[in-house]
N, C-alpha and C positions, 0 to 999 in steps of 0.2 A: 460244576466249577472245578478247575484243576487243583487237586490237593497238594501239588508240589509248588504252588505259588504262595509266596509270603510277602508281607509288607512291613516295613519298619517306619513308623511315624516319628520323626524327630521333634520333640516337644519340650526341650529343656532350656531353650534360650530365654534371655531376659528381655530382649526387644527394646534396648535402651534408646534407640532412635525415635521411638514413639512415646517417650517420657513426656509428660507425667501421667498419661493414661496407662501406659504399660509400666508396671512397677515390679520391683523384685518379688513382692509377695503375691502378685497376680499379673504375670506377663501377658503380652498381647494375644497369644494363642488361646487364652481363656476368656477373651472378650468377644462379644458380638459386634465387631467393628463394621460390618457391612449392613447392619440393621435388618437382617433376614430372620431373626429369631433363633439362630444357632451361632455358637462361638466358632472361631476359625478351626479349633481342634475338632469339634463335632462335625463341621462340614467336611474336613479332611477324612475323618473316619468313615463317614457315610459314602463319600466319593469312592474310596478304595474298596469298600465292601461290595461294590459292583464288580470288582476285578479279582479279589482275593477272598477265599473263605474267611468268615469272621474269626474262626478259631485260629487263623494263621496271621492275624494282624497283631503286631507288637508295637507298643508305645514306649519309646525311650525318652526318659525325662529325668530331671534332677530330683533327688529324693525329697526335696522340699515341696515339690508339686504333686506328689503321689496322691494326696487327698483330693486335689483339684481334678486330676485325671479321673479318679474313681467317681467323683461327684458328677462330672460332665459326661462320662461314658460308663454308666452303671451296668451296661450289658457286657463290659469288658472284664473277664476274670482277672483276679489279682496276679496270676502267674503269667499273664500276657503284658505285664508292665515291667520294664527293666529300669533300674534306678542308677543314676550316676551320683556318687557320693559327694562330688565336688564339680564345679564348672570347669570343663576342659574343652578342647576342640572336638570337632565332629569325627575325626579319625578314631580316637579311642572308643567312642560310643558306638560307632558303626562296627568296629572290630569286635566289641563285646556282643553286640546283637548277632553278628555273623556266627561267632562261635556257639552262641546259644541256639541258633536255628539249626546249625549243623548237627548239634546233639539231638535235635528233634527229627531232622530229615536231611540226610546228606545229599539228597537229590534236589534240594530246594532251589528255586529261582526267586530272586528277591528284588523288589522295588523299594528304594529308600525315598520316603516322601517328606517334604517340608510341611509344617503345620500352619503356615501363614501365607498361603497362596490363593489367588482367585482363579477359578476356571469357569468360563462362561458356557462353553460347549462341552458338556459332560459326555455326550455320546462319542464325540470325536476323541476326547481324552481317554475314555475307556478303551477304544479301539487302538489308539497309539500305544498305551502302556501294555495292553495285551500282546501286541505284536512284538514289543521289546522283550517281554518275558518269554515268549516263544523262541525268539532269536537266541537269547543267551542260554536257553536250555540246550541248544545244539552247538553253540559256538563258545570258544574260550575268549570271550570279549567282555570288556567293561563298557557299558553304554550310558550315555548321558543324553537327556532330551534337550535339544536345542530349539529355541523359538525364533522364527523368522522376524527380524526387527521391523517395526512399523514406524519408528522414528529414531533419531540419533540419541538414544537414551544414555545418560552418563551414570545412572545409578546401578546398572547391571554389569556383570562380567560378560565377556564375549569369548566365543570359541571359533577359531578359524578351522575350516575343514579342507581336506584335499579333494581334488577332482575324482580320485579313485573312490569307488564305493563297493560295499559288499551287498549284493542283491540276493534275496531269497524269497520264498513264498510269503515271508513275514514283512517284506518291505525293503526299503533302501536305507543303508546305514553308512554314513560317510566317516572316513578315518579322520580323527582329530589331529590338527597340526600344531596350533598354539592356543594358549589361554591368556587373556588379558583382563585384568581387574579394573573396572570402573574408569574407562578412558576419559580424556577431555572431550569436549563437544566436537572439536575439529576431527579428532581421530574417530570418534563414534560415527560421524557422518561419512568418513572415508570407509569405515567398516561396513556400514549399511549399504552404501552405493556399490561396493565391490561385489556383493552377493556371495562372498566367501565366509561371512561371519554370521554367527547366530548368538542370541542371548543365552547365557548359561542359566537354565531353569533350576539347577540344584536337585533335579529328579534323576536318580541313578538306578540302573538296572543291571544285574549280574547274577551269575550262579553263585551259590555259597562256596563252592570249591574254588572258583576263579578269584573271588575277592580275598579269600583267606590265603591262597597261594601268593597273590600280589602283595598283600599286606606283610606276609612273612618275608618276602624278598626286600621290601622297601622300609619296613619298620621292624627289623628282626628282634630287637630286644623286647619291645612291647609284646609282640606276638609270642615270643618264647614264654613270657609270663602267662599269657592267656592259655596257651597250649598246655603248660604244666598244670594250671589250675583245673582245666576241664578234663585232663587225663587222670589226675590223681584224686579228684574229689567228685565222686558220682552224685553226692547229695547236693541239691541246688542251694540250700541254705548255707552249707559249708563253702560252696563256691562263691556265693555272694559275699560272705564275710571276708574271704581271702582277697577277692577282687577289690573290695572297699579298702583293704589295707594297702594295696599296691597302687591304687588309682592316682594318687598325687604324684607318683613317679613317672607316669605316662606323659608323653609330649603333649603340649597344648598346641595342637596343629589341626588344620582343617583337612578334610578328605581331598579337597582339590589340590592343595599344595603338597600334601604327603603322597598322594597316589595319582590322581587324574592328570596332573601336569608332568608326571615322571614316567608313567607306564607307557609301553609301546603298543598296547592292544586296546586303546580307547577309541570308541566309535560314537558318532552323533546320530541320533534318530530325530528327524525334524518333526516338531509338533506344531499344529495350527489349531488351537482350541480356545482362543481368547484367554490368554494367560497374563497374570500380573503378580508381582511379588509385593505383599503388603508389609513393607519393611520400614517405611518412613511416612511422615505426614504428607509429603509431596505425592508419594505413590497412592496414598489413600485418597487424596484430593483428586488425582487423575482417574480414580476408579469409581467414586461415588457419584450419584446424580446431583446436578446443580440446579439452582433456581435460575430465573431469567437473567440475573445479574452475576452469575458465576459463583454464587455462594454455596458452600457445603455446610449443612447443619447436621450434627451427629447427636442423636438421642436426647434432644432437648427442645423446649419451646423458645424460639428466638424471633424477635420482631426487628426487621432490618429496615433502615431508612437511609436512602442515598448511599448504600454501601455495596461494594462489589468485590468479587474474587477473594473472599475470606473463607477460612475454616473455623467453625465454631463447634466445640465439643464440651458439653456441660453435663452434670448429673441429670438423670431423668427427674422430671418434675420441677426443674429449675427454669426460670424465665430470664432471658437476657434481652436487653434492649440495646441495639447497636445502631449508631448514627454516624454518617460521614467518615467511614473508615474504608480503606482499600488495601487488599493484599496482606491481611493480618492472619495470624494463627492464634486463636484464643482458646485455651484449654483450661478448664477448671476440673481437677480430679483429686479427690481426697483432700489432703492438706496443702495442695500446690495449685496456684493460679499462674499460668504462663501466658504472657502476651508478647509476641515477637513477630517479625516479618515472616510471611509465608516464603518458603524457600531457604530458611535459615537452618536446614537440617544438619549442616556441618557444625553448627553452634550448639545443638541440643545436648550432645554428649558433654560439651564444655559446661553448659548450665548444670547438668546433672552432677558432674565431677566437682564443680564449685560448691554446689549445695551439700554434697557429701563432706567436703573438706571443712567448710565453714559451720555447718549445722548438724552434721552427723547423718547416720543411716535412716533417721526418721523420715526424711523427705526423698529417699531413694526408692 
């Protein structure tokens, strides 16, 4: 396996759209949401271990989740976990990881992975990511994997590509033209029908030199601080302490808005491997198997009578008896019971924020 290949798994998010199952003390990536016996983080790690040497897999997470990462990935050495001292956007955490990897191997090619995704065809996935890593090892390009839309999905971002493409032995990579965040249904249908748009998977591939050069150009103040720390402090513990001191001053910005939407060397590699983002209850419903009446039951004993198109998520060992309900989301997790209409994902953050304001962090 190529020793210049690295993977950064992003595992620091709270997953508030899957509240109340995903909670601040144990977010969604640390749950077995798909009922396969492995958490989303564990599935992600084992998926990328087929592409990248295990000693080159880095998990970037909030410092609060360090013990959860070690518990779920006991094979991962402590020095392969990077901690964010506070919740910021993905741009600072990716910059931190890139500087860390450059210190280890300035010839590195990196895939940045999300820890909350479903991949059905892992062989095709491994081939796609491998081709992307080979491509960026030779080209000064930033690559994002785009997924061919199968429906006018409004929960995903879209990337429009140009007709021109860069062909190599590693495949075809289309130049990105525009990024659009979560369009309306009407626009999503236009995007899908045009054939020019792909879903934004949030899987990024680049060489360590290319991403650091691009970040230095687009976020110069933040990168100047990282460069100073890594230049002046050879000891990792000293670097960590200094970065912790500076982290709150870094912009709270995503890598898409900070880099991918602004850089002129962004290319899209098309992936077809049965992909889904497990970010909401609706996406989870669309992913999991259903009974003959369209019900999804997660981790619990549930007796359904004349009920259809519901999502039921209860603690293991608990029995629910459900009669004459349709299109509901029923979640019993910890100290919160939520019953609402399925498809109310836009309201779930409001429910969470209201609980925080009225009752405190106990229910967050």
